[in-house]
N, C-alpha and C positions, 0 to 999 in steps of 0.2 A: 886332859879333856878327851872324852870318848868320841870317836868318829861314828856318825850315824850310819847304820847299815844301808839306808836308802840312798846315801850319797857316796857309797863306796864305789871304786872303779869297777869291781866285779858286777855290782848291781846295774851299773850303767851299761855294761856290755850286754847283760841279760835283757835289759830294756830294748836295746837296739835289735838284738836277735829276735825278741818277741814281736817287735813292730814289723820286722822283715817277714817273719813267719806268718803273722796275721795278714800282711799285705799279699803274700804269696797265696795264702789260703783263699782270700777274697778273689784274687785273680783267677785261681783255678776254678772256683765255684762259678765265677762269671763266664769263663770259657766253656765250662760244661753246660751251663744253662743256654749259652749262645749256640753251642753245637746241637743241643737237644731241640731248640727252637728251629734251627736250620733243618735238622732231620725231619721234624714235623712238617715244615713248609715243603721240603723236597718230596716227602711221601705224599702229601696232599696234591702237589703239582703233577706228579708222575703216576699216581696210584691207578687211575682209570685208563691209562694209555694201553694200547695193545702190546702184548709181550708175553713171554713164557711165564708159567706159574711156578710155585715152589720157591719163593724167595727166602733165603737164609738171613738172619739178622746181621751176621758179620760178612759172609762171603757173597751175599746177594744171589746171583745166578752162577757165580764162578765154580761152585761145587758141582754144578750140573755138567760142566765141560768134561768130555771124555779124556782119558789119559793120553791117547795118541793124537798126533797132529792131524792125521788123515780123518779120524773120527770127529775131531773138532770142526773140520771143514764141513763134514756132512751135517753136523749139528747146526752149524750156521745156516746151511742151505735149507734145512727143515724149517727153521724159523722164517727164512726168506719166502719159502713157498706158502707158509701159513700167514705171514704178514708181508705181502709183496711190496708195500710202499715204505713203511718204516715200523720199527718196534722199539719198545723200551727194554733195556738189558741192564741189570744191576751188576756193576763191577765192584764188589764189596759194598761199602756204604755209598758209593757214587753211582748215579744213574747215567747211563749212556743212551743216546737216541741213535739207533742204527738205521742209516738211510741206505736203501737198496733199490731204488727206482730212479730213472733219469729226472722225473718231475719233482721228486723230493730232494734229490742230491743237488740239483742246480740252484736251489734256494740258498744253499750254504757255499757251494764250491765257486759260485760266481763272485764271492766276496774274498777279501784278504784276511779273514778271521784267523787268529793265531793258533798255533798248536798248543795243546794243554801241557804246561810244564810245572804246574803246581802239584801239591800232594795228591796222589791218585791219578795224575795225568801220565799216560804211558810215555810221552816224550821226555818227561823228567828223568826217566831211567836211562836215557841215552845221553844226557848232558855230560856226564863224566867222560864219555867217549868222543862225541861230536861237538860238544859245546854249543853255544848259541850262534851257530853258523846259519847259512841260508836256509837249510832244511828246517831248523827248529826255531830260529828267531822270529819274533813277531813285531808288529808296530813299526816305528820309525827305523829301528835297527834292521829289520828285514827289508824295508823299502830302500834304505841306503845301499844294502848289499846287493839287492836286485839291480838297482841302477848302475852300480859299480861294475858288476860282473857280466851284464848282458852283452857288452861289446866283445867279450871273449868268445861268443858263439855266433857271431855274425857270419854270413855265408862266405865273405871274403877270407875270413879266418879259417873256416872249415875246409875250404877247397884244397889247401896244401896238405891236409891230413890224409888224403887219399894214398899217398906213397907210404905213410906209416901203417895205415890199415893193411895194405897189401904185404908189406914186409913182415908185419906181425903175423898175418895169416899164413905166410910161407913158413915161419918158424913153427906155428901150430901144426901145419901139415907134416913137418918132420917128426913131431911127437906122435902124431897119428900113424905115420908110416912105421914107426918102431913096433907098434902093436900089430899092424898088418903083417909085418915080417915074421912075428912070433905066432901068428894065427890066433891072436887074442882079441877080445873086444876092448874098447877103451872107455874109461869113465869120463863122460862128457864134461861134467862140471869142473873137474880138476884141471884138465888141459885148457878148457875155454876160459876159466877164471884167470889162469896165468897169462893167457893171450890178452884178455881185456885189461888186466892190470898193466901189462906191457904197453898197451895202446894209450891208456890214460896218463901214465907216467911220461911217455914221450910227447904226446900231444899237448897236454895241459901244463906240463912242468919241464919239458925239454930235458928229461932225465932218463938216461939209458941204464938198464940193468940186464942181468942174465936170468931174469925171473922165469923165463920159459924153458930154461935149460938145466934145471936142478934135478930132474929125474923123479921128482915127487911133488906133492902139493907145496906151493910156496908158503913159508911161515906167515906172511902177511895175509894171504888168502885164508889160511887156517884160523888165524886170530880173528879176522872179521866174521867168519862163520860162527865161531864160539861166542863172540860179543853179541851177535844178532840173536843167537839162541838164548843166551842169558837174559837179554832184554825181554824176550817173550816170557821166559819162566818167571821173572820178577813181576811182570805186568799181570800175571794170572794169579798171584798170591798176595792178598792184602797184608799179610804179616811181613812180607819182604819189602813193602813200601818204605819201611823205616830203615834208614841207612845203617844204623847201629846193628840191626839184626842181619841185614843183607850181607854186609861185608864180613860178618863172622862165619857165614856159611862157606862151603867149598866152592859153590858157584860164584859167590861174591868175591872171594879171594882170587879166583881165576879171572873173573871179569876185570878186576883191578890190575892184575898182571898184564892182561892183554891190552888194556888201555895204555899202560906205560909203553908197551912195545910199539903200538901203532903211532903213538905220539912221537916216539923216537924216530920212526921211519919218516914221519911228516917233517920233523925238525931237521933231519938229515937232508931232505930234499930242499928245504928252505935255505939252510946254511950253505949248501953247495952253490946255489944260485947267487946268494948274497955275496959270497966270496968272489964269484966271477964278476959281478957288477961293481963291487968295491975296488977290484983290481983294474977296472976300466976295460975289461974284455967283454964288451957287449956283443952277443952273437949276431951275425948277419942274418936277419929275418925280416920279411916283409910285413910281419904282423906281430902284435903283442900277444903272447899266450896268457893263459889264466894266471900263472904265477907272476909274470911281468906286471900285470894289472894290479895284483895284490900288493906287490912290493913298491910300486910307483904311485899308488893311489894317495891323493891328498884331499883333505876336506877344505871347506871355505876358509879355515884359519891356517891352512898350510900344514896341518898335522897328518902324518901317515897312520896307517893301521898299526896297532900294537902287535908284538910278537905272538901273543895269545890269540888275537883276532885272526891273524894270518894263519896260524896253525889250525884254528877251528874250521876255516874255509878249506884248507888243504885236506884235513881229515874227512870233512864232509864229501868233497869231490873225489877223493880216493875211494871212499865207500860207494857213493852213488854212481861214480863213473866206471866202476868195474863190476861190482857185485850184481846190480840189477840187470845190466846188459848181459852178463854171463848167464844169468837165469833165463833171460829171454832167448838168447841164442841156443842154449842147451835144450830148452823145451820145444823150440821150433824145429830143431834137428830131430828130436824124438817124434814130434807130430808128423814130420815128413817121412821118417823111417817107418812109422806105423800106417802110413797112407801112400804106398808106392806109386799110385796113379798120379798123385799131385807132385810127388818128388820127380817123376819123369817129366812132367810138364815144365817144372822149374828148370830142370837140366836142359831141356830143349831150348828154353828161352835164353839161358846163359850161353849155350853153344852158339846161338844166333848172334847175340850181342858181341861175343868174343871171336867170331869167325874171322880167320886170317890174321889174328893177332898172336904172334909168337910168344910174347912175354906172358900171356895169360892174365895180365893185370887189368883190373877195372879202373876206369877213369871217372872223373867228376861228371862228365857228359853222359855216362852210361846209367847213372842212377835213375833218371825218369823212365828209361827203357825197360827196367826190370819190373814190369807191372804185375806179372803173376807172382813173382817172388814177394813183392810188397804185399799183395793180398794174403799170401800164406803167412808172412811175418805178422800182420795185423790179426789174423785169425788165431795164430799161435799165442799171441799176447792176450787175446780175449779168453781163450780156453785155459791158458796157464798164466794167469795174471802175475807178472814179475813182482809187483807190490800188491799184496792181497787186500790191504785196507790202509786208510789214513785217518787221522783224527783232527778235529778242530774244537775250539772252545769259543762260544759266542761272547761277544763284548756288549751286545745289546739284544733287546727283545726281538724275536722273529716268529713268523707264523708258517706252519706247514699243515696242509689239509685242514684248515680252520682251527688248528690247535696252536695256541700261543705258548711259546717257551721263553723262560726268563733269561736274562743275561747270566753268563757263567755256565750255561748248559754244555755238557760234553757231547760231541757228535762224532760218531764213527761212520765214515763213508766206506761202505763195503764194495770195494772195486771188484773183487772176485764175485761177490753176490750179485751185483748189477750185471756183470758179464754172463751170469748163468741164470738170471731171473727168467722163469718161463713166461712171465707176463711181458717181457721185453724181447726175448730171443726164442724163436721157434727151433726145436731140436737143439737146445742150448749146449748139450754135451757132445755134439758131433762136430767134427772138423770140416767146415764148409767154407773154403776161401772165397767163394763167389759172393758171400755176404758183403765183401768189400770191393766188389766191382764198382766202376764209376757210377753206373745206373743205380745200384742198390745203396751205395754210400750217400748219394744225393738225397735219398729218402730217409736216412737214418737220423734219429735224434742225436745231436752232437754230444749229449751227456750219457749216451748208452754205451759208448766205448771210450774209456778214460784210463788207459794204461799209464799215461804220463800225467795223471790228474787233469785238471782243466782250470779255466779262469786265471786270475792274476797270479796264483801260486802254482801254476803248472810247472812241469819240469823244464828248467832253463836249457837243459842239454838234449832235448828230444830229437832235434835234427842231427846232432852229433851221433846220438845212439842209433838212430834209424840207418844212417849211412854206414856206420860201423857194422851193424847187423847184416846189412845187405852184402857188404864186401866179404866178411868172414864166412857167412853161410854160402855165398856163391862160389868162393874159392874152394870150399870143401866139396860141394856138390859138382863142381867142374871136374874134380879129380876122382871122386868116389861116389858109389851108391851105398847108402846106409841101410842097415837092417838091425832090428832090436835083438839083443841077446836074450833068448827066452829063459835062461837060467836065473835071471835076476828080476824079481817083481818090482815094478815101478809104482810107488805110492807118493801122493802129494804130501809135502811137509811145509806148512806155512809158518814163517817167522817174519823177520823184517823184510825178507824176500822169499819168493816161492822156491823151494828146493824139492829134492826127492829123498824119501826116507832111506832108501838103499842105494842111492845113486842112479844114474841113467847110463847103462852100458850098451854101446852100439858096436856092431861089426862094420868095417869099412872094406868094401870090395872095389878094387881099382876098375874104373870104366875102360872099356875097349876103345 
């Protein structure tokens, strides 16, 4: 008896394959139609908004961005001047609403709207490095982390850190001394980054290293710098949004290698503390530091954070706790070096506060007394915003300037732009610390100066950072007068944090 071809096993397999292929084809067609309808809707929604011309079908406005970071900053400021409240900017097929005025920024920044981590969202590209920690997480996960970690930055916890600030600053002075002995200028970012890394490791993790005594840039500092640069490169090229393509490139492979390295550092910090706690050797401290809180945290069911969750928070705070502060300190020192009249006033204030004190160390009670230094720090962070911009994604419909935007809108908050917006700041590119005198600050829009962001998602460690900046800068200016090395041109380089293209080289002359 002959077997029918239609009932043969081979034919059955082909039927299954054909059904799957047909289903896949229908699914692809459905997704393409859905995408085209979405593009049509998005184009209609954002088409008539103010913004630059010359939109490319794939790159949007990204192809207009100049090649150098310094020129990209200038490009952004040209748009800010032309559209001083907000404008539409196409990042590939995705529209961004760039907010650059206090009145438009506050609509978004007063909310806890999440960072964009979906396809096309810039924070998605940082997830392999930082994970969904406090910086990137949204919704309930962010709210839980915020509640959990806030006690680590209470004033009673910050007070004992003064000794660490001073000790780390003294190590920094030794490195600066070496350059002075040779008659050379010192590259500010390298030595300051090692100092701020030392501080965050000791304060937040009670972890001691010799990171300031390597004689060169610390490998962790170098890795973070490269990770931040790769993050920016990927966010500017829609073709690199795809993981498969990005990780085949040289930049992607280096990014992956650096991720593994910084994760290893974080895990080493965690494991060392866990070993200490498991052995019953609890350090005698009057407070719980950041890592204590992470390791001892328990939810309502008695469950602690997973190893990956702890590592995400450690990676986040190692990055935010040293890199942004190093940027702020370096640029403030540069600003004071280029404005000797303000540097002299700061030094006179420091001398007055430390008068008769042999140790030369600043104490907790000294912080409010450094009023002019505080004004210079704030003006330095306005002029050279350590974090140039941040992004959010709306979860609900919102309105700005009578324009309604749908849920899912990407919003870029231009911190550098609002800090230099001529509609907000007079003589925006000049270093004028008096802007932040008590009298002037009282009249200022609270959303005109946002170096630490603002609202519920503001920087949890801003008081920690401000005190650290005061101590480190004061200890340097107590001992030295700074001058700019004229042989090295200083140009802004915006990435995850604001850097200098060629570094910032300063001469340090010992004060008499």
